[in-house]
VEXDREN-2710 file (C-alpha; in Angstrom, 1 decimal):
% VEXDREN-2710
k/r/px/py/pz
1/UNK/-35.1/-87.3/22.0
2/UNK/-34.3/-86.2/18.4
3/UNK/-37.5/-84.1/18.4
4/UNK/-36.4/-82.4/21.7
5/UNK/-33.0/-81.6/20.2
6/UNK/-34.7/-80.1/17.1
7/UNK/-37.0/-78.0/19.3
8/UNK/-34.1/-76.8/21.4
9/UNK/-32.1/-75.8/18.3
10/UNK/-35.1/-73.8/17.0
11/UNK/-35.5/-72.0/20.3
12/UNK/-31.7/-71.3/20.4
13/UNK/-31.8/-69.9/16.9
14/UNK/-34.8/-67.7/17.7
15/UNK/-33.0/-66.4/20.8
16/UNK/-29.8/-65.7/18.8
17/UNK/-31.8/-63.8/16.2
18/UNK/-33.4/-61.6/18.9
19/UNK/-30.0/-60.9/20.4
20/UNK/-28.6/-59.9/16.9
21/UNK/-31.6/-57.6/16.3
22/UNK/-31.2/-55.9/19.6
23/UNK/-27.4/-55.5/19.1
24/UNK/-27.9/-54.0/15.6
25/UNK/-30.6/-51.6/16.9
26/UNK/-28.3/-50.5/19.7
27/UNK/-25.4/-50.1/17.3
28/UNK/-27.6/-48.0/15.0
29/UNK/-28.7/-45.8/17.9
30/UNK/-25.1/-45.0/18.7
31/UNK/-23.9/-44.5/15.1
32/UNK/-23.6/-41.0/13.6
33/UNK/-27.0/-39.8/12.3
34/UNK/-25.7/-39.1/8.8
35/UNK/-28.7/-40.6/7.2
36/UNK/-31.2/-39.0/9.6
37/UNK/-32.8/-35.7/8.6
38/UNK/-31.1/-33.0/10.7
39/UNK/-32.9/-29.8/11.8
40/UNK/-32.4/-26.7/9.8
41/UNK/-30.6/-24.0/11.8
42/UNK/-32.8/-21.3/10.1
43/UNK/-36.0/-23.2/9.1
44/UNK/-37.9/-20.1/7.9
45/UNK/-35.0/-18.5/6.0
46/UNK/-35.6/-20.5/2.8
47/UNK/-38.9/-18.6/2.4
48/UNK/-37.4/-15.1/3.1
49/UNK/-33.9/-15.3/1.7
50/UNK/-34.9/-13.5/-1.5
51/UNK/-35.9/-10.5/0.7
52/UNK/-32.3/-10.0/1.7
53/UNK/-31.2/-6.5/0.8
54/UNK/-28.2/-6.0/3.1
55/UNK/-25.5/-8.3/4.2
56/UNK/-23.2/-7.2/7.0
57/UNK/-20.0/-9.1/7.9
58/UNK/-17.9/-8.0/10.9
59/UNK/-14.7/-9.5/12.2
60/UNK/-11.0/-9.1/12.6
61/UNK/-11.4/-5.3/13.1
62/UNK/-13.2/-4.8/9.8
63/UNK/-16.7/-4.5/8.6
64/UNK/-18.0/-5.0/5.0
65/UNK/-21.5/-4.1/4.0
66/UNK/-23.1/-5.5/0.8
67/UNK/-26.2/-3.6/-0.4
68/UNK/-28.8/-4.7/-2.9
69/UNK/-29.5/-2.0/-5.5
70/UNK/-31.8/-1.8/-8.5
71/UNK/-29.0/-2.9/-10.8
72/UNK/-27.4/-5.4/-8.5
73/UNK/-25.3/-5.6/-5.3
74/UNK/-22.7/-3.1/-4.3
75/UNK/-20.0/-2.8/-1.6
76/UNK/-20.6/0.1/0.7
77/UNK/-17.1/0.4/1.9
78/UNK/-15.8/0.5/-1.7
79/UNK/-17.8/3.6/-2.6
80/UNK/-20.7/1.5/-3.8
81/UNK/-18.6/-0.4/-6.4
82/UNK/-20.4/-3.4/-7.8
83/UNK/-20.2/-6.5/-5.7
84/UNK/-19.4/-9.9/-7.3
85/UNK/-22.7/-11.7/-6.9
86/UNK/-21.0/-15.0/-7.8
87/UNK/-19.2/-14.8/-4.5
88/UNK/-22.3/-13.6/-2.5
89/UNK/-24.8/-16.1/-3.9
90/UNK/-23.2/-19.2/-2.3
91/UNK/-23.2/-17.4/1.1
92/UNK/-26.9/-16.7/0.9
93/UNK/-27.8/-20.1/-0.3
94/UNK/-25.5/-21.7/2.3
95/UNK/-27.3/-19.9/5.2
96/UNK/-30.6/-21.6/4.2
97/UNK/-29.1/-25.1/4.1
98/UNK/-27.2/-25.2/7.5
99/UNK/-28.4/-28.2/9.5
100/UNK/-27.7/-28.8/13.2
101/UNK/-25.4/-31.9/13.8
102/UNK/-24.9/-31.6/17.5
103/UNK/-24.5/-29.2/20.4
104/UNK/-21.0/-28.2/21.5
105/UNK/-19.6/-26.2/24.4
106/UNK/-21.5/-23.5/26.3
107/UNK/-18.3/-22.4/28.0
108/UNK/-17.1/-19.0/26.7
109/UNK/-13.5/-19.9/27.7
110/UNK/-13.7/-22.7/25.1
111/UNK/-15.3/-20.6/22.3
112/UNK/-11.9/-19.7/20.7
113/UNK/-11.2/-23.4/20.1
114/UNK/-14.2/-23.5/17.8
115/UNK/-13.8/-19.9/16.6
116/UNK/-17.2/-18.8/17.9
117/UNK/-16.1/-16.1/20.3
118/UNK/-17.4/-12.6/20.2
119/UNK/-16.0/-11.1/16.9
120/UNK/-15.2/-7.9/18.8
121/UNK/-13.0/-9.6/21.4
122/UNK/-9.2/-9.1/21.0
123/UNK/-7.6/-11.5/18.6
124/UNK/-11.0/-13.1/17.6
125/UNK/-11.0/-15.2/14.5
126/UNK/-14.8/-15.3/14.3
127/UNK/-17.1/-13.3/12.0
128/UNK/-20.6/-12.0/12.7
129/UNK/-22.9/-12.5/9.7
130/UNK/-26.1/-10.5/9.5
131/UNK/-28.8/-10.6/6.8
132/UNK/-31.4/-7.9/6.7
133/UNK/-34.4/-7.0/4.5
134/UNK/-35.1/-3.6/3.0
135/UNK/-37.0/-2.5/6.1
136/UNK/-33.9/-3.1/8.3
137/UNK/-35.4/-6.2/9.9
138/UNK/-32.9/-9.0/10.7
139/UNK/-33.7/-12.2/8.8
140/UNK/-30.8/-14.1/10.3
141/UNK/-27.6/-13.5/12.2
142/UNK/-24.8/-15.9/13.1
143/UNK/-21.4/-16.0/14.6
144/UNK/-19.4/-18.1/12.1
145/UNK/-16.4/-20.1/13.4
146/UNK/-14.0/-22.7/12.2
147/UNK/-14.7/-25.4/9.6
148/UNK/-14.5/-29.1/10.4
149/UNK/-14.3/-32.1/8.2
150/UNK/-16.6/-34.9/9.6
151/UNK/-14.6/-38.2/9.7
152/UNK/-17.9/-40.1/9.6
153/UNK/-19.1/-38.2/6.6
154/UNK/-16.0/-37.0/4.7
155/UNK/-18.1/-35.8/1.8
156/UNK/-19.9/-33.3/4.0
157/UNK/-18.5/-30.1/5.4
158/UNK/-19.0/-29.1/9.0
159/UNK/-18.9/-25.7/10.6
160/UNK/-18.9/-24.4/14.2
161/UNK/-21.3/-21.6/14.8
162/UNK/-23.2/-19.8/17.5
163/UNK/-26.3/-17.7/17.5
164/UNK/-25.3/-14.3/19.0
165/UNK/-28.0/-14.3/21.7
166/UNK/-27.2/-17.8/22.9
167/UNK/-24.4/-19.4/24.9
168/UNK/-24.8/-22.8/23.1
169/UNK/-22.3/-23.4/20.3
170/UNK/-23.2/-25.8/17.5
171/UNK/-21.7/-28.0/14.9
172/UNK/-23.7/-27.6/11.7
173/UNK/-23.6/-29.4/8.4
174/UNK/-22.8/-27.0/5.6
175/UNK/-20.1/-24.4/4.7
176/UNK/-19.9/-20.7/4.5
177/UNK/-17.2/-18.5/3.0
178/UNK/-17.2/-15.5/5.3
179/UNK/-14.6/-12.7/5.1
180/UNK/-14.5/-9.1/6.2
181/UNK/-11.9/-8.3/3.6
182/UNK/-13.4/-5.7/1.3
183/UNK/-11.5/-6.9/-1.8
184/UNK/-13.0/-10.4/-1.4
185/UNK/-16.4/-9.0/-2.4
186/UNK/-15.7/-7.3/-5.7
187/UNK/-13.8/-8.2/-8.9
188/UNK/-10.4/-6.6/-8.3
189/UNK/-9.3/-7.2/-11.9
190/UNK/-10.1/-4.1/-13.9
191/UNK/-8.5/-4.6/-17.4
192/UNK/-5.3/-5.7/-19.1
193/UNK/-3.4/-4.1/-22.0
194/UNK/-0.6/-6.3/-23.2
195/UNK/2.9/-4.7/-23.1
196/UNK/3.6/-5.2/-26.8
197/UNK/0.7/-2.9/-27.6
198/UNK/2.1/0.1/-25.8
199/UNK/3.5/2.7/-28.2
200/UNK/4.0/5.7/-26.0
201/UNK/3.4/7.2/-22.6
202/UNK/3.5/10.9/-21.7
203/UNK/3.6/11.8/-18.0
204/UNK/2.9/15.4/-17.0
205/UNK/3.9/16.3/-13.4
206/UNK/2.4/19.3/-11.5
207/UNK/5.8/21.1/-11.4
208/UNK/5.8/21.3/-15.2
209/UNK/8.1/18.3/-15.9
210/UNK/7.0/16.2/-18.9
211/UNK/8.4/12.7/-19.4
212/UNK/7.9/10.9/-22.7
213/UNK/8.6/7.2/-23.1
214/UNK/8.0/5.9/-26.6
215/UNK/9.0/3.6/-29.5
216/UNK/8.4/3.5/-33.2
217/UNK/7.7/-0.1/-33.8
218/UNK/6.5/-3.2/-31.8
219/UNK/9.5/-5.0/-30.6
220/UNK/11.7/-1.9/-30.4
221/UNK/13.1/-0.8/-27.0
222/UNK/11.6/2.3/-25.4
223/UNK/13.4/5.6/-25.5
224/UNK/12.9/8.4/-22.9
225/UNK/12.8/12.2/-23.6
226/UNK/14.1/14.6/-22.7
227/UNK/17.4/13.3/-21.3
228/UNK/18.8/15.9/-18.9
229/UNK/22.4/17.1/-19.5
230/UNK/24.9/14.9/-17.8
231/UNK/22.5/11.9/-17.6
232/UNK/21.6/8.9/-19.8
233/UNK/18.6/6.6/-20.1
234/UNK/18.2/3.9/-17.5
235/UNK/18.9/0.3/-18.5
236/UNK/16.8/-1.4/-21.1
237/UNK/15.3/-3.6/-18.4
238/UNK/13.9/-0.6/-16.5
239/UNK/12.6/1.1/-19.6
240/UNK/11.0/-2.2/-20.9
241/UNK/9.1/-2.4/-17.6
242/UNK/7.2/0.8/-18.5
243/UNK/5.4/-1.3/-21.1
244/UNK/3.7/-3.3/-18.3
245/UNK/2.0/-0.1/-17.0
246/UNK/-1.6/-1.3/-17.8
247/UNK/-1.0/-5.1/-17.8
248/UNK/-3.3/-7.1/-15.5
249/UNK/-4.4/-3.9/-13.7
250/UNK/-6.2/-4.7/-10.4
251/UNK/-7.6/-2.6/-7.6
252/UNK/-6.8/-2.8/-3.9
253/UNK/-9.7/-0.5/-3.1
254/UNK/-12.3/1.7/-4.8
255/UNK/-13.9/5.1/-4.1
256/UNK/-16.7/6.8/-5.9
257/UNK/-15.4/9.7/-8.1
258/UNK/-18.3/11.8/-6.8
259/UNK/-16.7/11.6/-3.3
260/UNK/-13.2/12.3/-4.4
261/UNK/-11.6/15.4/-6.0
262/UNK/-8.1/15.3/-7.4
263/UNK/-6.0/18.2/-6.1
264/UNK/-4.4/20.6/-8.5
265/UNK/-0.9/19.0/-7.9
266/UNK/-1.7/15.6/-9.3
267/UNK/0.0/13.7/-12.1
268/UNK/-1.6/13.2/-15.6
269/UNK/-0.5/10.6/-18.1
270/UNK/-1.6/9.6/-21.6
271/UNK/-0.8/6.1/-22.7
272/UNK/-1.3/5.2/-26.4
273/UNK/-1.2/1.8/-28.1
274/UNK/-0.2/1.0/-31.7
275/UNK/-3.8/0.1/-32.5
276/UNK/-5.3/3.3/-31.4
277/UNK/-6.4/2.8/-27.8
278/UNK/-5.8/5.9/-25.7
279/UNK/-5.8/5.7/-21.9
280/UNK/-5.9/9.0/-19.9
281/UNK/-4.7/8.7/-16.3
282/UNK/-5.1/10.9/-13.2
283/UNK/-2.9/9.9/-10.3
284/UNK/-2.1/11.3/-6.8
285/UNK/-0.8/10.0/-3.5
286/UNK/-2.8/11.3/-0.5
287/UNK/-2.7/10.2/3.1
288/UNK/-0.3/7.4/2.3
289/UNK/-2.6/6.0/-0.3
290/UNK/-2.6/6.3/-4.0
291/UNK/-5.7/7.2/-6.1
292/UNK/-5.9/6.6/-9.8
293/UNK/-8.7/7.4/-12.3
294/UNK/-8.9/6.1/-15.9
295/UNK/-10.7/7.3/-19.1
296/UNK/-10.4/5.4/-22.4
297/UNK/-10.9/6.6/-26.0
298/UNK/-9.8/5.7/-29.5
299/UNK/-7.4/7.5/-31.8
300/UNK/-9.2/7.1/-35.2
301/UNK/-6.1/8.0/-37.1
302/UNK/-4.4/4.9/-35.8
303/UNK/-7.3/2.6/-36.6
304/UNK/-6.2/2.2/-40.2
305/UNK/-3.1/0.4/-39.1
306/UNK/-4.9/-1.9/-36.7
307/UNK/-4.0/-5.5/-37.2
308/UNK/-6.9/-7.7/-38.4
309/UNK/-6.4/-10.3/-35.7
310/UNK/-6.1/-7.7/-32.9
311/UNK/-8.8/-6.6/-30.4
312/UNK/-11.8/-4.5/-31.4
313/UNK/-10.4/-1.3/-30.0
314/UNK/-13.7/0.6/-29.9
315/UNK/-15.4/-2.3/-28.1
316/UNK/-12.5/-2.5/-25.7
317/UNK/-12.6/1.2/-24.9
318/UNK/-16.3/1.0/-24.2
319/UNK/-15.8/-2.1/-22.0
320/UNK/-13.0/-0.5/-20.0
321/UNK/-15.0/2.7/-19.5
322/UNK/-17.9/0.7/-18.1
323/UNK/-15.5/-0.7/-15.5
324/UNK/-13.6/2.4/-14.7
325/UNK/-15.9/5.4/-15.3
326/UNK/-17.1/7.1/-12.1
327/UNK/-14.6/5.4/-9.9
328/UNK/-11.2/6.2/-8.4
329/UNK/-9.0/3.2/-7.6
330/UNK/-6.2/2.4/-5.3
331/UNK/-3.6/0.3/-7.1
332/UNK/-0.5/-1.7/-5.9
333/UNK/2.3/0.8/-5.3
334/UNK/4.5/-0.6/-8.0
335/UNK/1.9/0.0/-10.6
336/UNK/1.2/3.5/-9.4
337/UNK/5.0/4.2/-9.5
338/UNK/5.1/3.3/-13.2
339/UNK/2.4/5.8/-14.0
340/UNK/4.2/8.6/-12.2
341/UNK/7.8/8.1/-13.2
342/UNK/10.1/11.2/-13.3
343/UNK/13.1/12.0/-15.5
344/UNK/15.3/11.1/-12.5
345/UNK/13.6/7.7/-12.3
346/UNK/14.2/7.0/-16.0
347/UNK/17.7/8.4/-16.4
348/UNK/20.9/8.0/-14.5
349/UNK/24.3/9.8/-14.3
350/UNK/26.6/9.3/-17.2
END
């Protein structure tokens, strides 16, 4: 009898083990396949990605085109201004690593929920991303939609996408920063000259008016000349603001100087620092947009008074010219206004 009970317990234990194994297997088959190798969305792209010579991004009524040149990448819509490759590289690498997690809707009416609708449709939030080689052949193209954080794998990013020639939308593992805003693809920061370095600014208007804003020493307030009869200089706050004219200068857009000609009735300004840096400015407003060009040089006669702990003015002029030479920039309006102030702007009735 004891032997029979022992044999029954062994059989029961074996059956229980089988049930546990089956249950675990079933559970694993239903669990998210985070540990399972997922299929690459573009399996051949890793071998051809270095052949990419053109990146086109279209969406939200805009198109930006990034072109590979002999000296690096450029932004076509910004007159060929250098693109910021540090922003482009993650996009290219990201395309090669996208892996399919699961299929989503095939219903076009549900596309907007995922952000994978036709980028040209009204109110679309999606972007079409196209990679081409130097022969114009398409290496990959993708409609990029909304991001999604995977609750089962919070350390991995998810993204809704759709291949343009397919109805099937997909959830993929990976992330892409895709934008059709031109300024997102080049370095908007041009240069910065601290306000306390500004010694003088002479603004010449096309009607013959010349405005001079200057000071003798650092820390002094600015004076304005000439002061028209019956008027007096604006408040110190307004005049002090003139010193910020070249501080943290950044561009809203760029055009090639070869494609732009300043009309005869444009403003010219010369801005000088205490340590000898000279900035020559051309500025004009045209078609509700401002255009500004810069050229930098050094006043050698001021170099002898340069402070030892100050910037190397010659190196700085060369660096700024490399950034600005050959280009015409659109600046924030408040910065353009500082460069084109009139006597009426800088004086007030007595």
